[in-house]
VEXLUMSE-23041 format. One line per 2 residues: for each residue y, x, z of N, C-alpha, C, CB. Coordinates in pm, 1 decimal. Atoms other than C-alpha are relative to their C-alpha. Glycine has a CB too. Layout:
BEGIN
Y X Z Y X Z Y X Z Y X Z  ... .
% end
This chain:
BEGIN
-116.6 85.2 0.0 0.0 0.0 0.0 122.6 89.6 0.0 -0.1 -96.9 121.8  -121.5 -79.0 9.2 337.8 143.4 -99.4 103.1 -53.6 97.5 55.2 -0.7 -143.4 .
-101.7 37.5 -96.3 600.9 140.7 172.3 137.2 7.1 -65.0 -6.3 90.4 124.1  -135.8 -8.7 53.6 961.1 55.7 76.8 75.9 111.9 69.4 74.6 -134.2 16.7 .
-80.0 -107.6 -55.4 1210.6 333.7 130.1 90.5 -56.0 108.8 83.0 69.8 -110.2  -80.5 43.4 -113.1 1381.7 299.5 468.3 144.8 45.1 -17.2 -57.9 54.4 131.4 .
-139.9 -41.7 5.2 1762.8 301.5 486.7 22.8 120.4 91.1 93.0 -116.4 40.3  -34.1 -117.3 -79.6 1919.6 618.2 624.1 27.8 -41.5 144.2 122.0 73.3 -59.9 .
-20.2 28.7 -141.2 1913.0 621.2 1005.0 -100.0 -98.2 57.6 136.7 -52.4 20.7  101.0 93.2 -48.6 1627.7 368.9 1028.9 -124.8 76.5 40.6 -33.7 -105.8 -107.2 .
124.6 -67.0 -37.5 1301.7 456.0 1200.7 -99.0 -1.3 -115.5 -62.0 -66.7 123.5  106.1 -6.5 99.7 1009.6 559.9 980.1 -112.0 -93.2 44.9 -52.2 146.8 -18.9 .
101.8 98.6 -34.2 769.7 262.7 982.6 -119.8 19.4 -91.3 55.6 -144.4 -11.5  123.6 -8.7 77.6 409.4 304.3 873.3 -93.6 -112.2 45.1 -68.1 140.4 17.1 .
97.8 102.8 -34.1 131.7 45.8 862.5 -139.5 54.3 -25.7 24.5 -129.9 -81.2  139.9 -32.5 23.8 -243.5 79.9 888.5 -83.9 -120.4 36.9 -43.8 125.4 80.7 .
90.0 110.5 -26.6 -534.7 -158.1 895.8 -99.1 40.1 107.5 -72.8 -43.3 -127.8  97.5 -24.8 -103.9 -749.5 -181.2 1207.2 -140.3 -26.3 -52.9 28.8 -86.6 122.9 .
138.1 28.1 38.9 -1127.6 -199.8 1193.8 -27.0 -150.4 -8.5 -96.7 64.7 99.0  19.3 144.1 0.0 -1096.2 -576.5 1257.1 74.9 -69.7 -114.1 44.3 -57.0 132.4 .
-77.2 60.2 109.0 -866.9 -632.5 955.2 -93.0 -65.1 -102.0 88.6 105.9 -68.9  74.4 66.0 106.7 -990.7 -880.3 695.3 96.6 -83.5 -82.6 -114.7 -88.3 57.3 .
-72.6 90.2 88.7 -851.4 -1069.3 397.7 -77.6 -130.4 -4.8 18.3 61.4 -143.8  64.1 131.2 8.3 -921.7 -1441.5 386.5 87.8 -92.5 -81.6 -26.0 -59.1 141.1 .
-71.6 103.4 73.9 -821.4 -1741.5 177.7 9.7 -123.4 88.1 -70.7 -32.9 -135.2  -18.6 123.9 -74.5 -675.3 -2050.3 347.1 69.2 -101.9 -89.3 81.9 24.5 129.5 .
-70.2 108.7 66.3 -585.6 -2382.9 192.1 37.1 -108.3 100.8 -85.9 -58.7 -113.1  -41.5 86.9 -108.5 -514.6 -2541.5 529.7 68.6 84.7 106.4 -121.0 -77.4 59.3 .
-70.8 -67.0 -109.3 -256.5 -2430.9 786.0 54.2 -107.9 92.3 115.7 92.9 -53.6  -52.0 90.7 -101.0 -186.4 -2620.3 1105.2 94.8 80.0 88.8 -115.7 -66.0 83.6 .
-99.0 -70.2 -81.4 117.4 -2530.7 1317.9 21.8 -78.3 128.5 134.3 18.4 -77.3  -33.0 57.1 -131.1 164.6 -2594.4 1687.4 108.3 88.4 60.2 -127.3 -9.2 95.0 .
-104.9 -80.6 -60.4 461.1 -2482.2 1892.2 18.2 -34.6 146.6 130.9 -18.7 -74.6  -41.3 19.3 -138.6 573.1 -2439.3 2249.8 133.8 70.5 15.3 -107.5 55.2 102.5 .
-127.3 -67.9 -24.3 889.0 -2305.9 2406.8 -15.6 151.6 -16.4 52.7 -33.6 141.3  22.5 -144.4 4.3 729.4 -1956.6 2402.4 -46.1 52.8 -134.0 -99.5 37.1 101.9 .
58.4 -54.9 122.6 552.0 -1932.2 2067.9 -37.0 -108.6 -99.3 -122.4 82.5 32.9  57.0 84.1 105.5 423.2 -2079.5 1744.2 -144.9 43.6 -17.8 81.5 11.9 -135.8 .
142.2 -28.9 18.5 48.5 -2103.1 1684.3 -41.3 -53.7 -136.6 -87.2 -63.3 114.7  43.7 35.1 135.1 -80.2 -2103.0 1323.7 -152.4 5.5 -3.5 62.6 96.3 -107.5 .
145.7 6.1 13.5 -440.6 -2212.0 1262.3 -30.7 -9.2 -149.0 -61.6 -122.5 79.6  33.1 -7.5 142.6 -575.3 -2113.8 919.6 -144.6 -44.2 -20.7 21.8 144.3 -54.9 .
134.7 46.7 30.1 -877.6 -2276.0 759.9 -16.4 -29.5 -147.4 -32.6 -123.4 81.2  28.5 44.3 136.1 -1041.6 -2394.1 442.1 -41.8 -146.5 6.3 -111.4 88.3 -67.2 .
25.1 143.0 6.3 -1053.7 -2760.7 349.5 -95.4 -28.4 -114.9 132.0 -79.3 -16.9  97.8 41.2 101.1 -1343.4 -2917.2 159.8 -5.5 -151.4 -1.3 -141.4 60.9 28.2 .
14.2 144.4 11.5 -1373.5 -3270.7 28.8 -123.2 -29.9 -82.7 126.2 -64.5 -63.1  125.0 31.7 68.2 -1723.4 -3389.8 -55.6 -1.3 -141.7 -56.1 -116.3 18.1 94.6 .
-10.6 137.1 51.3 -1629.7 -3755.7 -108.3 144.0 -46.4 20.4 -101.9 -97.2 72.1  -138.5 47.6 -6.4 -1313.8 -3966.0 -136.2 45.5 -28.6 142.2 15.8 -124.7 -83.7 .
-39.6 30.8 -137.6 -1321.3 -4046.9 236.4 -54.9 99.1 102.0 -45.6 -138.8 36.1  55.8 -99.6 -92.1 -1471.4 -3730.7 387.7 60.8 137.7 -28.6 -155.1 5.6 -12.4 .
-64.8 -130.6 12.4 -1257.9 -3418.9 434.6 -38.7 83.3 121.3 156.0 -13.8 -11.8  32.8 -91.8 -108.7 -1374.9 -3122.8 639.9 92.0 121.3 -7.3 -149.1 43.4 -6.7 .
-79.5 -121.7 -9.1 -1155.3 -2835.8 758.8 -73.6 95.7 92.0 145.1 -29.3 52.1  66.1 -103.8 -78.8 -1322.3 -2517.5 878.5 104.8 104.2 36.8 -119.9 64.9 -78.5 .
-99.8 -96.2 -46.4 -1074.0 -2319.5 1088.7 -66.5 133.7 28.2 72.4 -52.1 126.1  59.5 -131.9 -19.2 -1134.1 -1945.3 1094.3 91.3 99.7 69.7 -40.9 55.3 -131.6 .
-88.4 -98.2 -62.8 -824.5 -1777.1 1241.1 119.9 -70.1 61.2 46.0 106.1 -102.0  -121.5 47.1 -65.1 -547.7 -1855.7 1488.5 90.5 119.4 26.4 -32.4 -75.8 132.0 .
-97.8 -108.2 -17.6 -231.3 -1644.2 1504.7 118.4 -54.1 79.6 47.2 57.4 -138.4  -118.8 33.1 -76.7 41.8 -1663.9 1770.5 116.2 86.3 -48.6 -24.6 20.1 151.9 .
-122.1 -72.3 33.8 397.6 -1567.2 1670.7 110.4 -41.4 96.3 42.1 -26.7 -147.4  -118.3 33.5 -78.3 712.1 -1546.5 1879.8 92.7 -84.8 -87.4 72.8 129.4 51.3 .
-94.8 76.8 82.1 990.4 -1784.6 1770.0 79.8 89.6 -94.8 96.1 -77.9 89.9  -75.0 -92.5 85.6 1179.1 -1482.2 1633.5 -83.9 43.7 -120.0 45.0 123.1 80.5 .
87.5 -39.5 110.7 881.3 -1367.2 1424.4 -28.4 -117.5 -92.0 -131.3 57.3 53.3  20.5 118.5 83.4 822.0 -1725.2 1303.8 121.2 -21.6 -91.4 -24.5 -125.4 88.4 .
-119.8 15.6 83.3 1183.5 -1741.5 1182.9 6.3 108.9 -106.3 127.2 3.4 86.7  3.2 -108.9 98.3 1150.5 -1400.9 1015.0 -102.7 -31.1 -109.1 -33.4 135.3 68.9 .
101.7 38.5 98.0 830.4 -1524.8 844.4 53.6 -109.2 -92.6 -128.3 -48.4 71.1  -59.5 106.0 81.3 1014.3 -1838.5 727.1 96.7 59.4 -102.4 72.9 -102.7 89.5 .
-95.4 -62.3 91.9 1288.6 -1621.7 574.7 -70.9 77.9 -110.4 94.2 92.7 76.7  73.9 -79.2 98.9 1041.9 -1388.2 401.3 -72.9 -91.7 -97.8 -100.6 94.5 69.8 .
69.9 93.4 88.6 833.2 -1678.0 266.3 98.2 -72.6 -91.7 -80.5 -101.9 82.2  -100.3 67.0 82.0 1146.1 -1859.8 145.7 48.6 88.5 -113.1 117.2 -43.1 85.4 .
-45.2 -95.2 101.6 1267.6 -1549.5 -37.7 -107.9 20.3 -107.1 36.6 135.1 65.4  108.8 -24.6 95.0 927.2 -1483.8 -195.9 -34.9 -124.2 -81.1 -123.3 49.1 73.6 .
24.8 122.2 75.6 874.4 -1849.6 -293.5 108.6 -22.2 -104.5 -8.3 -120.5 94.0  -108.6 13.2 98.6 1216.2 -1853.7 -462.6 -24.8 92.9 -118.4 137.6 31.4 65.0 .
31.0 -93.6 108.6 1117.1 -1544.3 -663.0 -117.8 -49.8 -82.2 -30.3 139.9 56.1  117.3 52.6 69.5 779.0 -1700.4 -748.0 41.1 -112.9 -94.2 -105.7 -49.8 101.2 .
-41.1 113.5 82.2 940.5 -2022.6 -873.0 91.6 42.5 -113.8 69.5 -104.1 85.5  -85.3 -50.0 108.3 1197.7 -1828.5 -1072.8 -85.8 58.6 -112.0 99.4 106.5 53.3 .
88.2 -62.6 97.4 914.0 -1644.8 -1245.3 -95.5 -100.2 -65.2 -79.1 110.4 66.4  108.1 85.4 49.0 648.9 -1917.9 -1278.6 34.0 -148.6 -7.6 -118.2 17.3 86.8 .
-38.4 141.2 2.5 835.3 -2248.6 -1240.0 -11.7 -63.7 136.9 -85.4 -76.2 -99.1  -7.0 71.0 -128.1 894.6 -2498.2 -962.5 -137.3 -46.8 45.4 94.4 -119.3 -10.4 .
121.6 50.7 -62.6 615.3 -2590.8 -723.6 25.6 -141.7 50.0 -45.9 92.5 116.5  -10.9 137.3 -47.6 557.4 -2959.5 -648.0 -96.8 -20.1 115.4 -28.2 -101.4 -114.0 .
86.9 27.2 -114.5 419.1 -3073.9 -314.2 -47.9 -144.3 4.1 72.2 32.6 128.1  45.2 138.2 4.0 367.3 -3437.0 -411.3 -150.3 -3.1 -24.9 75.7 -79.8 -109.1 .
144.5 10.5 26.2 4.2 -3550.3 -405.2 -26.5 -15.8 -149.3 -61.1 -119.0 77.4  41.4 10.7 138.5 -166.8 -3514.5 -740.1 -107.9 -108.2 -6.1 -52.1 138.1 -56.1 .
93.8 110.7 8.5 -334.8 -3847.0 -815.8 -81.2 11.7 -128.5 74.2 -135.5 5.8  87.6 -9.7 114.9 -632.1 -3818.5 -1043.5 -104.7 -108.5 6.6 -65.5 137.7 -7.5 .
106.8 100.2 -2.5 -956.6 -4002.7 -1094.7 -44.9 -24.9 145.3 -120.8 46.3 -87.9  48.8 27.2 -134.8 -1098.8 -4174.8 -782.6 -104.7 103.4 41.5 -59.0 -141.8 8.2 .
94.2 -97.9 -51.5 -1289.2 -3932.9 -564.4 39.8 142.6 -27.7 -133.5 -24.9 -56.9  -47.9 -135.7 27.5 -1082.0 -3633.7 -674.7 35.5 72.4 127.3 120.3 -3.3 -92.3 .
-28.8 -78.8 -119.5 -989.2 -3353.4 -438.0 135.6 -35.8 59.7 -4.6 148.5 -32.7  -127.9 14.5 -67.9 -711.2 -3378.6 -182.3 78.1 127.5 -19.6 -18.5 -31.6 150.8 .
-84.3 -118.7 22.8 -425.6 -3141.6 -271.4 90.8 23.7 117.5 83.2 -15.2 -127.6 .
% end
């Protein structure tokens, strides 16, 4: 992974992956919050029939409110760049044939 060049006077920041690091795909994210933190639960959603949806949660991550706001800013910036490159994303449900997947 290439690190961006740090501005003059900034600390040198390096990253490394721990032995427990893993990449995963999630198409479900649940968010809970308290006065102290935000809790993100990541999972994969499967729909076997029109009235049966299963979500298998595999990872929970706690973030401080400050880190959650920083994540919101980074995601907003990156989503704006994505949409500028590939077109607008729609969050409206996609209605297809009966029994289709839940989006």
